[in-house]
C-alpha positions, 0 to 999 in steps of 0.5 A: 533480507535476514531479520536475525542478522539485522537485529544483531546490527541494530543492537551493535551499530550506531546509525546516522538515521533511524526511521520508525515506521515501515510503510511507504513513507518510512521505506521511501525515506530509508531507500533515499537516505541509504542511496545518499550514503547514510548509515540507516536503520528501519524498524516497524512495529507490525509488518511492512505495509501492515497499516495504511500502505497495504489498504489503499485503493491500489491507484497511482494518481494525481487525484481527479477529485482534488483537481475539481475542488481546486477549480471550484474553490480556487484552491491552489494547494489542491492544484499543487497536490494534483501536479505533484501526484501526476509527476510522481505517477510516472516515476512509480510506474517506471521504478517497479514495472512488475508491480505497477502498470497503467490502468484505463478508467471509465466514467459513465455519464447519463447525459450529453452535458455530463459527458462534456463536463467530465471530458473537459475536466479530464482533458485538464487532468491530461494537461497537468500530466503532459510528458508522461507515457500514459494515453490521453483521455477521450469521450466514448460513444455508448456502443464503445462503452458497452463493449468495454464494460458490458455490465453497465445499464444500457437503458440509462447510459448515454456515454462515458469518458475514458482516462488513464491512471496507474495501478499498483500492488501497494503492499508488495510495492512497499516491500519492494522499497524495503527490500531495495533499502536492505540491498542498499545497506539499511538494517531493517526489522519488522515486528519491532516496536518502539517503547521509548526514547532515551535523551541526552542532557539537552533533551535531544533523542540519542537512543530508541528503546525497542522490543519484539512484538512476536510470541518469543520476544528478544530482550529489549534493546536500544538503537543508537542514532544521530537522528530519528525520523517518525514515519508512522502515518496515522499514529505519528502523534503517538511517537511525537508525544513520546519525544516531546509531550508538549507537542500538539496533535497534528494528525486527524485519521480518516477511515476508508473501507473497500469491499471485494466482489467477483470479477463478473460484477463489472465484467471488465478489465477497465476500472470505473470512476463513480464521480458522485456519492452521497457522502461527497467522495468519488468511489472506484470499482477496480479490477484487482487480482482477478476480483473487483475492488470497490471503495472507498469511504471517508469517516472520522476515526479515533480508536487508533488502538483497534484495526479499522475493519469493514462493517455492514453499513459500509458494505451497503453504502458501497453496493448502493453507490455502484448499483445505479450504474449496473444492469444487475444490482450487486448482492451482499452475498457476493462480497468475498472480502474487504478491508479498512484503512486509515488516512493520516490527514493533517488536521485543519481545525476541529470543524473541518470535514476530512473529505476537504482536507488536502492529502498533502504532507509536512516535514516537521522538525521538533527543535526540543527533541530533534525528532523529524516527523513526516506527516500526512501525504498519500501513496502516489507521492511517497518518493517526493515526501521522502525526498523532502524529509531526507533533504531536511535530514541532510540540513540537520546533519550538516551535509549536502547530498542529492536525492537519487531515487527518481530512477532507482529500480526496485527489487525485481524491476531490474531487467524485467520483461513480462514475456519471461513468464514463458521461460518460467512456464517451460523451464519449471513446468508450471501452469500458465497462470502461475508463471504469469503470477510469479513474473507480475509479483516478483519481477526478475526475481521470479526465477528464484521463486520458481527454482525452489520447486526443483529443491522440493517438487511439492512446493510447486503445488497450489495453496488453493485450487482457484488461485495461482499462489504456490507453496514455493512462494511461502518458502521464498517469503520467509527466506528472502522477504522477512515473513514472520507470521501467517498474516505477513504471508496471506495478507501482504505478500500474497494478498489472499486475505483482501481477495477472498476470506474463505480462500485465505482460511483454506490456505492456512494449514499448508502455509502454517506447516511450511512456515513452521518448518522454515522458522522452527515453530513448535507445535504449540507456536504453530497452533497459536498462529493458526488459532489467532489468524482464523479468529481474525478472519472470522471476525472480519466476516462477522463484522461485514454481514 
């Protein structure tokens, strides 16, 4: 991906479709449209996956909670959502095998009756997932459970139910979609915000006025397209009202937060599902990148101009939720990082709780402006959501072209073999954990990253001693993955920001030097990047304490 070249394309060419929003839904729509033969533009105000799509629980699932609600309330909409999620789960796993994999989850229970209840429920979950490759659920004895998760409180535990879902690196999966879109011919650009629309005499959208959000902005310019698609998640109403000020608000954002704890808190490669919480949600404790990810919460959120962040009371709620299951209570001092994100829930009346809103989606066409909006949805069903949207785009553009994304491998997924880490370790003389990390994050493109260590031997050095990230990744991310800021690298392409705030701070000087060399930053620009990002990280730490 080359941002400079794509910015020139965006200014000069006329597109069939211009997609606004570079999260999972926007990137999914871009890839789908390009594979159907459309000329496509994709723009993102911040960075790809910078909002909701990098702040999920990292699960690919049908939704155990939705299945329970479906049967308790005879709600067929919930059941439909579970079925679609489980169908898409297998596709998400197979199309990026380096970024997504099966994950075993335990549900600890404290009585025989509880075990029976969850065992039956998860057997039903298996039934709706029939035909996929994941192992089926089973009821574990207390001894089996303690062997798999030794941190549990053996005095309280009766047994556990084991089932499987999928896990993904959400930000890098989204980036994989963007990268695959670019290789399919899409003109893509991050840090490019929509200012306004230009309309024809009939009020239909014909151009999008955009400008850069980087420190040295390019002049504003217009992108010409026949059809514009709004994929901006929690901020979708902002774009809808720019196109047509008479439209009603449709999105009701819900905030969810996660905390990151040391791996030793759970001491298991299995995840844990906590089925009952004081706020009515389920909570997951999930191994991720050598740490333990705990979340999420569910509260209304209206300040869309501010990034949702982890707060002290939310830390306490999540630790209090996990504590009854463990022999040793987790301590607040163990929190290494955390993050907040927004769910773009479709509104269902002023009094409805966000916990009860279905994570379904809707493709809305505004006939007045001709804007197409993809509203709602969740990570697992991004491809299905994109298919619905581009099906509607085909209808509006007067063509019939079939979706081709069900078996389209993302960048790095082609010819992927995890065991190739041994080749990388041998050929490039890298440590075992580094070689495995490169294969897991870049797939078959890992060799391109490793090869940079021969261009400059210092690029083989770690950024931080206790993590497998190396300097060569920063170079690759700038040259091939459109990284433009320190946060682009440390939050989304490497995930260090969500894993360990102190480690992220430690990595800043080296990453800043490497990016400055590649992007031609002045000393003042580099220092501004450092100051801004340090201030941000410190605000996260202060808020969570």
